[in-house]
N, C-alpha and C positions, 0 to 999 in steps of 0.2 A: 373285462377285468382291468384294462388300462385306464388311468384317469383321463387320458387324452387320446382316445383311439383314433380319431380322425387325423390328428397331427402325427401320431405314430405311423399310420398307414402312409401318409404323404412322405415322411422321412424315408421309410423303407423303399417306396417306389422311386423317389428321387435318387437315393443312393444306388439302387439297382440300375437305373438308367445311366448314371454317371460311370458305373463300373463297366456297363456294356459299351458305352462310347469310348472309354479309355482302352478297353480290350480290343475293340475293332480297329481303333487307330493304330495300336501297336502291331496288330496283325497285318495291316496294310503296309506299314513301314517295313516289317519283316519280309513280306513278299516282294516289295519293290527292290530291296537290297539283294535278296536272294536271286530274283530274276535277272538282275543286272550281271550276275556272274556267269550265266549260261553262255553268252557269246565269248567271254574270256576262256571258259573251259573248252569250248569247241575248238578254239585256235590253239590253246596249249596242248590239247590231246593229240594234235598232229605230230608233235615231236616229243611229248612227255608220255611215258608209260603211265597207266592209271595209278600204279603203286607209288611211283615217284611223285606224281602230282598230289596224291593224297597225303603223303608224308610231308612234303614241302608246305602244303596248305595248312595242315594241322600244326606243324612246328612254328610257322610264322604267327599264326593266330594265338597260340599259347604264349609265345615269347613276348607278345605285346600285352595280352590281357591279364596275365598273372601279376606283373608289376603294378598295373593299374589297380587290380583287386587289393594287393598288399597296401598300396598307398591310401586307398579310399576306406577300406574296412579294417585295416590294421593286421599285423602279424598274428596276434592272439586269435582272432576270428578265423584266419586261414588255417592255423595249426589245429584248432578244435574241430574242424570240419570232419565229416564222415568220409574219409578218404577211401577206405576199403570199399564201401558201397558205391561211391562215385566212380571208382575205377571200373567196377562191374557195369554200372549203368552206361557210363561214357564209352567204355571199351566195347561192350557187346552191342549197345544200341546205336550210339552216334558213330563210333569208329568203324564198326563193321558195316553199318548202314551207308555211311558216306563212301566207303571204298566200293561197295557193291553198286551204288548209283553211278560211279565213274566207270566201272566195268560195263554196266548196262549201256551207258552212253557210248562207250567205245565199241561195243558189239552191235549196237543198233543205231539209233540217232536220237537227237533231242526230242523229236516229236513223240516217238514211242515211249520214252521215259516220262514225258509230260502226260500222255494219255493214261499210263498206269498210275502215275501219281495222283490223277484225278479221283481215284478210288480211296484216297487217304481218309476222307470224311467217313466213309462206310467202315473202314477198318478201325478208326478211332472210336466211332460210336459203339461198335461191338465191344471194344475193350472197356469203355466206360460202363456199358450195361453189365458186363461180366463182373467188373469191379464194384458195381453198385453205386456209382457216383452220378448216374443219370437215369431218370425215368423217361421213357419214350412217349412223348405226346404227339398228337396227330400233326400239329403245326411243324414240329421239329422233323418228323418223319417226311413230311411233304417237302420241307426245305432241303433235307438230305438228298432226296431223289432229284429235285431240281438242280442242286449243286453238282451232282454227278453228271447229269445231262448237259448242263452248261459247260462243265469241264471237258467233256467229250467233244462237244461242238467246237469249243475254242481250240482244242489241240489237234483235232482231225482235219483242220482246214487246209493243211499243207500236204500231208501224205498219210497213207494208211500205216498202221502199226506193224512192226516186225516182231513175230513171235519167235520162241526158242529160248536158248540159255540166257541171252541178254534180257529178255522180258521177265524171265524167272528171277533174275538178279534184281530187277526193278521192283517186283512184287515184294520180295523178302526185305529189300532196303526200305520200302515204304512202311511195312509193318514194324520194323525195328525202330525207325525214326519216330513213329507215333508212340510206341511204347516208351522209348527213352524220353520223349518230351513230357509225357504224362508223369513218369517217375521223377524226372528232374524237378518239375513244379510241385510235386507232392511230397517227396521224401527228404527235402532239405529246407524245412520251414525256418530254421535258425539262420539261414544265409540270406543275404540280399539278392536281388535279381542278378546283379553282376556276378556274385559268388556262385549262384546256382549254374549260370551259363558257363563260367570259367572252369569250375571244378570238373564238370562232365566233359568239357573239351580236353582237359588234361587226361581223362580216362580214354578219350578217343585217340590221343597221341600215343598212349601205351599200346594200342592196337597196331599203330604204324610201326612202333619200335619192334614189334614181333614179326609183322608181315614183311618188312623190307629185307632183313637178313634171311628170312625163310625163302623169299622169292629168289634172292641171290644164290642160295644153296641149290635151288631147283633149276638154276640156269636161266631164269627169266630176266627180262630187261628191267633194270632198276634205276637207270640213269637216262636223262634226255638224250635223244639221238642226234641232236645238233647243239652247237654252243649256245648257251643262254645269254641273250643280249639284253640291252636296257629295256626294249619294248616288252619282252617276255617277263622281265622282273616287275615291270609296272603292272602288267596284267595279273601276275601272281600276287602282288601286294593287294590289289583290289579284290581279287578272288578270295584271299585269306581273311583280310581284315574287315571288309564290308560285306561280302557275300556269305561269309561264314560267321565271323566273330560278332559283328553288329546285328546281322540278321538273326542269329541264334539268341542273342540277348533280347531282341524285340519279341521273338516268337515265344520264348519261355515266359516272359512277362505277360504276353497275351493269354497263354494257356492258364496262367494263374488267375486271370480275370474271367475267362470264358469257359475253361475246360478244353481238353485237347480236341474233342470232336468238333465243336463250333469253330475253334481257331483254325482247324484243318480245312474248313470250307474255303478259306481265303487262298489256299494252295491252288485252287482251280482258276483263280484269276491271274495267276502268274504268267500263263501264255500271252494274255493281253498286255501285261506289263512288258514282257519281252518284245512284243510287237511295237509298242510305243518307243522303247529304247532303240530298237533297230530302225525305226522311222527317222530318228536323229542321225543315223548312219546311212540314210539313203533308201531304206525299204519303203514299200507302199503300204497304205492303210488297208486293213483287211476287215470287211464288215462281218464276216463269219466269226472271227475272234471277238469282235466287239459285241455281237449278239450273245456269245457264250459267256462273256464277262458280265453282261447285264443280267443274265439268268442267275449266275452265281450270286451277284449282289442282291437280287430278289430273294434268293434262298437264305442268305444271311439275315435279311429282315424278317422273313417268315419264321425262321427258327428261333428268333429272339422275341417274338411277339408274346408278351406276357401282360395279362390284365392285372390291375391292382387287386391285391388280396387283403382281407382284413387281418389286422395284427392279432395273433392268438396268444402272445406272450403276456406275462403279468405286468410288464412295464415297458415304457417307451425305449428304455435302454436295450431291450432285447431286439427291437427292430433295428437300432443303430448298430448293434454288434453282429447282426447278420444271422440270428437264430431262426428267423422266419424264412425258410428255404423255399426257393421257387418250386413250382410244381414238377419240374423236370430234373431237379437236383436234390440230393440227399445230403445230410450234414457232413459226410466225408468228402465233399467236393474239394478238389485241390484249391489251395489258396496261396 
């Protein structure tokens, strides 16, 4: 029906490839900045209770990102945002999830947390299937399995996982983070990527505002056990602004391009990025982690392998506007 079907198909395929490239680039940037925060968290948790570190991290990120959002998008855009829904998504998903991941790291170790986080693609895929935003193709399913295997190989190279309460916290945290990421990219179409990331971080801060006084009333530690020096403040600034604020901005933008399931594949390369960062601090190269990262990279390619499909709309403009949905996604795919 299209006057120029060949041209329409070429535009649709080219546009899809550009979207995939941008989405994967954003996911890589997100995982690099997120992974860089693991060594800082490990050091800070030696003297910071999880609740104190969580509250300080969220507060610092929000204090910097909200003014930037106001300057770039304007007060009117900020005031018109769906604050009630954002507080729910950010508070329950990001806030509770980030707190539980710190508790998990405190009760276990970074390796156990990373092993459990390697199941994020599976959890995210189930969520997208239930929501009807993805159709499961064989290439995506194969990529999903390879991604999980690669993540397990990369993270189990140092020590076995520790089960128990800490592991359960990591599982719940991973599920909450996947849900919050999907909801953030889907439920705030009127906001910019910066606005989407910032408004849910404010919701996460509301969780900290509740948990800190509650922990104090229960007699738990809510303050660092030793004086905070310049070195700790430097690590906290990096942990809050880069490993949280910037990483979350990149990840939400990636979810908007790829969907939360495919974006979550990149989480399994994080242990490799941690290893590369630690090499700069004197650690040795680990071939097992490199193998795991290579498998995850292969999984990303497999899951996005789409053959060109003929344009079925009545005009070339339908191809440009994205109405010809890929075989694994339906029209309500987050954008």
